[in-house]
Structures are given as structure tokens and as C-alpha cells.
C-alpha positions as CSV (number, residue, x, y, z in Angstrom):
1,M,110.6,93.3,58.9
2,S,113.7,91.2,58.1
3,N,116.7,89.6,59.7
4,L,114.8,88.9,62.8
5,T,115.3,86.2,65.4
6,K,112.8,84.9,67.8
7,D,114.6,86.6,70.7
8,S,114.8,90.0,69.0
9,V,111.1,89.8,68.3
10,C,110.5,89.7,72.0
11,E,111.8,93.3,72.4
12,E,108.7,94.7,70.7
13,Y,106.3,91.7,70.8
14,Y,105.2,89.5,73.7
15,P,104.9,85.7,73.2
16,I,101.4,84.7,74.1
17,S,101.0,81.7,76.5
18,M,98.2,79.2,76.1
19,E,96.6,80.6,79.3
20,I,96.4,84.1,77.9
21,L,95.2,82.9,74.5
22,Q,92.4,80.9,76.1
23,S,91.4,83.9,78.1
24,F,90.5,85.8,74.9
25,P,87.1,85.2,73.2
26,K,87.9,82.2,71.0
27,Y,86.7,83.7,67.7
28,R,87.2,87.4,68.4
29,P,90.6,88.1,70.1
30,Q,91.0,91.5,71.7
31,V,94.5,92.1,70.2
32,D,96.3,91.8,67.0
33,L,98.1,88.5,66.8
34,F,101.2,87.6,64.9
35,I,103.1,84.4,64.0
36,F,106.8,84.3,63.7
37,K,108.0,82.5,60.6
38,E,111.6,81.3,61.5
39,D,112.4,80.1,58.0
40,I,112.0,83.6,56.5
41,A,112.7,85.5,59.8
42,Q,109.5,87.5,59.7
43,L,106.4,88.2,61.7
44,Y,103.1,88.2,59.8
45,P,99.7,89.2,61.1
46,V,97.3,86.3,61.5
47,A,94.4,87.8,63.5
48,K,93.1,91.4,63.6
49,K,91.8,92.8,66.9
50,N,88.1,92.1,67.4
51,S,87.7,90.5,64.0
52,R,85.8,87.3,63.6
53,L,88.1,84.3,63.0
54,T,87.4,81.1,61.1
55,N,87.9,77.7,62.6
56,E,91.0,77.2,60.5
57,T,92.6,80.4,61.9
58,V,91.7,79.4,65.4
59,D,93.4,76.1,64.9
60,E,96.4,77.9,63.4
61,L,96.7,80.2,66.4
62,Y,96.5,77.3,68.9
63,E,99.2,75.4,67.1
64,A,101.5,78.5,66.9
65,C,100.9,79.1,70.6
66,K,102.0,75.5,71.4
67,Q,105.2,76.1,69.4
68,G,105.9,79.4,71.2
69,I,105.7,81.5,68.0
70,L,102.5,83.4,68.6
71,F,103.0,87.0,69.5
72,V,101.1,90.2,70.5
73,S,102.5,93.7,70.1
74,R,103.7,95.3,73.3
75,S,101.7,98.4,72.2
76,D,98.7,96.3,73.4
77,Q,100.3,95.9,76.8
78,Y,97.3,97.4,78.7
79,I,95.2,94.5,77.4
80,Y,97.3,91.6,78.2
81,V,98.5,93.1,81.5
82,D,94.8,93.3,82.6
83,L,94.5,89.6,81.7
84,L,97.7,88.5,83.5
85,A,96.6,90.4,86.6
86,K,93.9,87.7,86.9
87,Q,96.6,85.0,86.7
88,A,99.4,86.8,88.6
89,E,101.3,83.6,89.3
90,L,102.3,83.5,85.6
91,V,104.8,86.3,86.2
92,L,107.0,83.8,88.0
93,F,107.3,81.6,85.0
94,N,107.5,84.1,82.1
95,S,110.9,85.4,81.2
96,H,109.5,87.6,78.4
97,L,107.7,90.0,80.6
98,L,109.4,93.4,81.1
99,E,110.0,94.5,84.7
100,S,107.6,97.4,84.2
101,E,104.9,94.9,83.0
102,I,105.4,92.7,86.0
103,V,105.1,95.7,88.4
104,Q,101.9,96.7,86.7
105,I,100.5,93.1,86.7
106,L,101.2,92.5,90.4
107,F,100.0,96.0,91.4
108,Q,96.7,95.5,89.5
109,A,96.3,91.9,90.8
110,L,96.8,92.9,94.4
111,E,94.6,96.0,94.2
112,M,91.9,94.0,92.5
113,R,92.0,91.1,95.0
114,F,92.1,93.4,98.0
115,N,89.3,95.6,96.7
116,N,87.1,92.4,96.2
117,L,87.8,91.5,99.9
118,V,87.0,95.0,101.1
119,E,83.7,94.9,99.2
120,Q,82.9,91.4,100.5
121,P,85.0,90.5,103.5
122,L,84.5,86.7,103.2
123,E,87.0,83.9,103.4
124,N,86.5,82.9,99.7
125,Y,87.8,86.4,98.8
126,Y,90.7,86.2,101.2
127,E,92.2,83.1,99.6
128,P,92.8,84.7,96.2
129,L,94.4,87.7,97.9
130,Y,96.6,85.5,100.0
131,K,97.7,83.6,96.9
132,D,98.7,86.8,95.0
133,V,100.5,88.2,98.0
134,M,102.6,85.0,98.0
135,V,103.3,85.6,94.3
136,F,104.5,89.1,95.1
137,C,106.6,87.8,98.0
138,E,108.2,85.1,95.8
139,Y,109.0,87.7,93.2
140,I,110.6,90.0,95.7
141,W,112.4,87.3,97.8
142,T,114.2,86.1,94.7
143,D,115.8,89.5,94.3
144,P,114.8,92.1,97.0
145,K,116.1,95.0,94.8
146,R,113.1,94.4,92.7
147,I,111.0,96.3,95.2
148,D,112.6,99.6,93.9
149,A,110.7,99.2,90.6
150,F,107.4,99.5,92.6
151,L,108.3,102.7,94.3
152,P,107.1,105.1,91.6
153,K,103.6,103.7,92.3
154,I,103.4,105.4,95.6
155,N,102.7,108.8,94.0
156,I,98.9,108.9,94.3
157,E,96.2,111.6,94.1
158,E,93.3,110.2,96.1
159,F,92.7,107.8,99.0
160,K,91.2,104.3,98.2
161,V,91.3,101.5,100.8
162,S,92.5,98.9,98.4
163,V,95.2,101.1,96.8
164,H,96.4,102.3,100.3
165,G,96.8,98.6,101.2
166,V,99.0,97.8,98.2
167,L,101.1,100.9,98.7
168,S,101.6,100.1,102.4
169,L,102.7,96.6,101.3
170,I,105.2,98.2,98.9
171,V,106.6,100.7,101.4
172,G,106.6,98.1,104.3
173,T,108.4,95.6,102.1
174,W,111.1,98.2,101.2
175,I,111.5,99.0,104.9
176,Y,111.8,95.4,105.9
177,F,114.6,94.5,103.4
178,A,116.4,97.9,103.9
179,G,116.5,97.3,107.7
180,N,117.3,93.6,107.8
181,K,120.6,92.1,106.9
182,E,119.3,88.6,107.5
183,P,115.6,88.7,106.5
184,N,113.4,85.7,107.3
185,R,111.2,84.5,104.5
186,K,108.3,83.2,106.6
187,K,108.2,86.4,108.7
188,F,108.3,88.5,105.5
189,E,105.4,86.6,103.9
190,R,103.3,86.7,107.1
191,M,104.0,90.4,107.6
192,A,103.2,91.1,103.9
193,V,99.7,89.7,104.3
194,G,99.2,92.0,107.3
195,L,100.6,95.0,105.6
196,I,98.2,94.9,102.6
197,M,95.3,94.0,104.9
198,H,96.0,96.4,107.8
199,N,92.9,98.5,107.0
200,I,90.6,95.5,106.2
201,G,88.4,96.6,109.2
202,L,87.4,99.7,107.2
203,S,85.2,97.3,105.2
204,K,82.9,97.5,108.3
205,V,83.0,101.3,108.5
206,P,80.4,103.3,106.5
207,G,81.9,104.6,103.3
208,H,80.8,108.2,103.9
209,I,83.2,108.2,106.9
210,V,86.0,106.3,105.3
211,Y,86.1,108.7,102.3
212,K,85.0,111.9,104.0
213,T,87.1,114.8,102.7
214,S,86.5,117.1,105.7
215,P,87.6,116.4,109.3
216,L,85.7,113.7,111.2
217,N,83.5,114.7,114.1
218,K,83.7,112.8,117.5
219,E,81.0,110.2,116.6
220,E,82.6,109.6,113.2
221,L,86.0,109.3,114.7
222,E,84.8,106.6,117.2
223,K,83.3,104.6,114.3
224,Y,86.5,105.0,112.3
225,Q,88.8,103.9,115.1
226,A,86.7,100.8,115.6
227,H,88.2,99.5,112.3
228,V,91.2,98.1,114.1
229,R,89.2,95.8,116.3
230,Q,87.0,94.9,113.3
231,G,90.1,94.0,111.4
232,A,91.2,91.6,114.2
233,I,87.7,90.0,114.1
234,L,88.0,89.5,110.4
235,L,91.4,87.9,110.6
236,N,90.0,85.4,113.0
237,K,87.1,84.8,110.6
238,F,89.6,84.1,107.8
239,G,91.6,81.7,110.1
240,V,94.7,83.9,110.2
241,A,96.7,83.1,113.3
242,Y,100.3,84.2,112.6
243,P,101.5,87.0,115.0
244,A,103.4,88.9,112.3
245,T,100.1,89.2,110.3
246,I,97.9,90.0,113.2
247,D,100.4,92.6,114.6
248,A,100.5,94.5,111.3
249,V,96.7,94.8,111.4
250,V,96.1,95.5,115.1
251,Q,99.1,97.7,115.9
252,H,99.1,100.0,112.9
253,H,97.6,102.9,114.9
254,E,99.6,102.3,118.0
255,R,102.4,104.8,119.0
256,I,105.5,104.2,121.1
257,D,104.5,106.9,123.6
258,G,101.2,105.2,124.3
259,S,99.1,107.9,122.5
260,G,97.8,105.4,119.8
261,Y,94.9,103.0,119.7
262,P,93.2,100.7,120.4
263,S,95.5,99.2,123.1
264,K,97.8,102.2,123.8
265,I,100.8,99.9,123.9
266,T,104.3,101.5,124.1
267,G,107.9,101.2,123.1
268,N,109.3,97.7,122.5
269,K,105.9,96.1,123.2
270,I,105.1,97.0,119.6
271,S,106.4,94.2,117.3
272,E,108.7,94.6,114.3
273,S,105.8,94.0,111.9
274,G,103.7,96.4,113.9
275,C,106.4,99.1,113.7
276,I,106.7,98.7,110.0
277,S,102.9,98.8,109.5
278,I,102.7,102.0,111.6
279,V,105.3,103.8,109.5
280,A,104.1,102.5,106.2
281,N,100.5,103.5,107.0
282,V,101.4,107.0,108.2
283,F,103.7,107.6,105.2
284,V,101.1,106.5,102.6
285,D,98.5,108.5,104.5
286,F,100.6,111.6,104.0
287,L,100.7,111.1,100.3
288,A,96.9,111.2,99.7
289,P,94.4,113.9,100.9
290,R,91.7,112.7,103.3
291,H,89.7,113.8,106.3
292,G,90.6,117.4,105.8
293,V,94.4,116.7,105.7
294,P,96.0,117.8,102.4
295,K,98.3,115.6,100.3
296,L,102.0,116.2,101.1
297,S,104.9,116.0,98.7
298,M,107.5,113.3,99.2
299,S,110.0,115.7,100.9
300,E,107.2,117.1,103.2
301,A,106.1,113.6,104.1
302,L,109.6,112.4,105.0
303,A,110.2,115.6,107.0
304,K,107.0,115.2,108.9
305,L,107.8,111.5,109.6
306,A,111.2,112.4,111.0
307,K,109.8,115.0,113.4
308,D,107.1,112.8,114.9
309,S,108.6,111.4,118.1
310,S,105.5,109.1,118.7
311,L,106.5,106.9,115.7
312,P,109.0,104.0,116.0
313,V,112.3,105.9,115.7
314,N,114.5,103.2,114.1
315,T,111.9,102.2,111.5
316,V,111.3,105.8,110.6
317,A,115.1,106.3,110.2
318,V,115.3,103.4,107.7
319,L,112.6,104.9,105.6
320,V,113.6,108.5,105.8
321,K,117.3,107.9,105.0
322,G,116.6,105.5,102.2
323,F,113.8,107.4,100.5
324,A,115.7,110.7,100.9
325,E,118.6,109.2,99.0
326,K,116.4,107.6,96.4
327,F,114.0,110.4,95.6
328,L,115.2,113.7,96.9
329,Q,118.9,113.6,95.8
330,K,117.8,112.5,92.3
331,A,115.5,115.5,92.1
332,K,118.4,118.0,92.8
């Protein structure tokens, strides 16, 4: 390996930050580590994956890390992506991460945080989720086109509350920026929290109902539909008071013709964040089998959205037109 520069090394190797290095077991790192020798323009291995290190080697690693010359192979991406998902804010300050790595880190971080909250709907689990949603919002707000890189993630095979929340956030974010020439940052951030948490009330519904593969009976349906009001109660418990957040949670099953629940509100009484949450939720529902309803293809889901007159017309139009151009035309 010759005639290398530090920048060219970054194409195949990721420079390890001190935060990541310290997250490894001190004497037995989970990845192969390399030091870049600038004077000879070469990388050389300094620590082998899961091998016991000496104190001298540990000191060498920490010194190299301080100098920014400690690297890990991008072939070990799955390992350091898992670690960065627990420190998602680092994606905002690391110019060496690939876009695909950032997408994976943020997706894993958000899914993990929301899953923790669903399993234990307590305020101390809400705070880490809120923090990582703000990291996602900062990343997207800097360049809204970045949301396109998240879209391949919406192809799913089975329903999971936490994954459904992240996918609804991705779809809702795409709709928001596609449909707003002058987006408002605060509104986006507050709506984003509601989008990922719109189904938080399902944490209070028995799992055998939430994940039932056959149609729900009347009693099960009543318990299931109660998740919206349970979601509102939990938001209050977490101290959430922003209308854009609350509306995304309490209105995601409303319909413009009044056929939805729990409040049967109609037309323009449904807020913008409510409309986006409705459409994102329905669209993501179409893409995963549940309650006796089979998974639809992207084209089938878009066609079904377009035909449903109970959904917010303008919001549906933004999604259907944009996604048809992005996915269906490319497939031809």
C-alpha cells in the first residue's frame, strides 16, 4: 500500500474518534485498527480484532487517535455503525462518514431509542429519543435533499412499532419539504417528534393485539383504537405541549370526511402536521402486512392512497406525485 495520502486512506478506512475508541473494550478492541504513517505514506496494522493488547499498544492507539491517524477498515462498518448509533450526534461533526453510513447510524439510533420508549414509556426514555430526533432534524435541515437517501429504508417485510415510527418520520419529513417552499424549522422539529411517536400509545395495548396477523375482532379493535388517547396521555406525561407534536399523535387516524377516530374531526380542522401524520401512517401501513391486510408494493400503495377520498387530498398528492416520479419511473 504505497503513495497514499491521509485523505485517500479515508475512502477505504474510517478515522476513529476518541469517543469511538473509548467505547471499545480497552484491551480487546472489536475491530482491526491501523495507524497511518505519513512519512512513508502507508497504513500498518497495530491491533487485531479481539486480540489482547499490551499497555504499550493501548498508549500507542490513544496517541494515534489524538493525532487523527488511527483508522478502522470500512469493511467493519457494521461494528462502528452500531457504536455510533448510541452517539448519534457525532454524525453532525464527522466529515469522514459516508452518506450511507450516516443514514444507517441515524436509522438505528432512532429505532433503538423509540423501541426503548415503547418498551418503557417513561420520561427518562423520552429524552434520549427527543435528542436523537433533533440530530436527525439538524442533519436534514442543513440540506433537505438528504432525506432522499433514507427512502430505500421504507421497503419493509414486517410490522414493528418502533420501525413504523421511524419510517413514518422519514415519509412525513419528505412530504413536509416537498410540499413547503418556505419550511419552518421549529414546526418541522416539533412535527418530527410527533411523527416518530404517533403510535406511542400502542405501548399501552397488549402485544397480541398490536402484532396480530389476522383481522381484529370488535373487542380487540376497541382496545387498539384506544392507543390514540393513550398517546395523548403519554405526551402529557412527558411534558410535551407543542401543537405540531400533539396533532401528529392525536390526529393520525382522523379522516377529512369525519370517518376517522377518536374525535371524528373533518376537513381543515385537521392541522398540517395531522395531515402529514395521517398520510405517512397509512402509506407505511400499506407496506407491511398486519391484521389480515397483506403487504402492498410501492405502486399498489400509491394507487390505493390516490383513490382514498377520506385522506387529506393535497398531502396525498404531494406524496403520490413525488414518489411516483422517484420510484416508479426509475423502475421502467
